[in-house]
C-alpha positions in Angstrom: 0.0 0.0 0.0 1.1 3.6 -0.2 2.6 6.2 2.0 0.3 8.7 3.7 1.0 12.0 5.2 1.4 11.9 9.0 -1.8 13.7 9.8 -3.8 11.5 7.4 -2.3 8.3 8.8 -3.1 9.3 12.4 -6.7 10.2 11.4 -7.2 6.8 9.6 -5.2 4.6 12.0 -5.1 6.3 15.4 -3.7 3.1 17.1 -1.1 2.2 14.4 2.2 0.4 15.0 5.3 2.6 15.5 9.0 2.1 14.7 11.2 4.9 15.8 14.7 5.6 14.2 16.9 7.6 16.5 19.2 9.6 14.2 22.2 9.3 16.5 24.7 10.9 14.0 22.5 14.0 13.5 22.7 16.9 16.0 19.6 18.4 17.6 20.4 21.6 15.7 20.1 19.7 12.3 16.3 19.4 12.2 15.3 20.0 8.6 18.9 19.5 7.4 19.7 17.8 4.2 21.3 14.9 6.2 18.1 14.3 8.2 15.9 14.6 5.1 18.2 12.0 3.4 17.8 9.6 6.3 14.0 10.0 6.1 14.1 9.3 2.4 16.2 6.2 3.0 13.7 4.9 5.4 10.9 5.7 3.0 12.6 3.7 0.3 13.4 0.8 2.5 9.8 0.6 3.8 8.5 1.0 0.3 10.6 -2.0 -0.7 9.0 -4.3 1.9 5.9 -6.1 0.8 3.4 -4.1 2.7 -0.2 -5.1 3.4 -1.3 -1.7 4.7 -0.5 2.0 4.7 2.5 3.7 6.4 3.7 7.2 7.2 6.9 8.9 8.3 7.6 12.1 10.1 10.6 13.7 11.8 10.2 14.6 15.5 12.4 16.6 17.9 10.1 16.3 20.9 12.8 14.1 22.7 15.4 16.9 22.2 17.2 14.9 19.4 16.1 13.9 15.9 13.9 10.9 15.5 12.2 9.6 12.4 8.8 8.1 13.3 7.6 5.3 11.0 4.0 4.3 11.6 2.3 1.3 10.0 -1.4 0.3 9.7 -0.7 -3.4 10.3 1.4 -5.1 12.9 2.8 -7.5 10.3 4.2 -4.5 8.3 5.7 -3.0 11.4 7.3 -6.3 12.4 8.8 -6.8 9.0 10.5 -3.4 9.1 11.4 -3.9 12.8 13.2 -7.1 11.9 15.2 -5.3 9.2 16.1 -2.5 11.5 17.0 -4.7 14.5 14.7 -2.8 16.9 14.1 -3.0 20.6 10.7 -2.5 22.4 9.9 1.0 23.9 7.0 2.6 25.7 7.7 6.3 25.1 4.9 6.9 22.7 1.4 6.4 24.2 -1.5 5.6 21.9 0.3 3.2 19.5 -0.7 -0.4 19.5 3.0 -1.4 19.4 6.3 0.6 19.6 9.8 -0.3 18.7 13.0 1.8 18.5 16.4 1.5 16.9 19.6 3.6 16.5 20.0 4.8 13.0 23.8 5.2 13.2 26.3 5.0 10.3 26.6 1.1 10.3 22.8 0.7 10.3 22.5 3.3 7.5 25.1 1.3 5.5 23.2 -1.9 6.1 19.9 -0.4 5.0 21.5 1.1 1.9 23.1 -2.2 1.1 19.7 -3.9 1.5 18.2 -1.6 -1.1 20.9 -2.8 -3.5 20.4 -6.5 -2.7 16.6 -6.7 -2.7 16.2 -6.2 1.0 18.7 -8.7 2.3 20.6 -7.1 5.1 23.7 -8.7 6.6 23.4 -9.4 10.4 26.0 -7.4 12.3 
């Protein structure tokens, strides 16, 4: 299925499934930077390459004081598929979502995700 805007997604799927990428190599003062937009686009491409059954949406947040890319999914299976690729851990920082996971989007993870795009989604285990 397709990508939705963040507001549209939340309106249609208020209890969606969330995967959060903490952009550890991007400073808090770099919200809106080319680097952060590039990471968001990378995640959009990776998620778009997964066989999704439902809608998804991405947005950048600085509520925590550092950049995070929020990836929301309409179905738990889609969230789980991406969470497996991103090697996530459970979290409970975002009330209202049916499930929540987080991962650090550091340089090695970025390289793994980019490599997965080139190899039809196969990402080497670190």
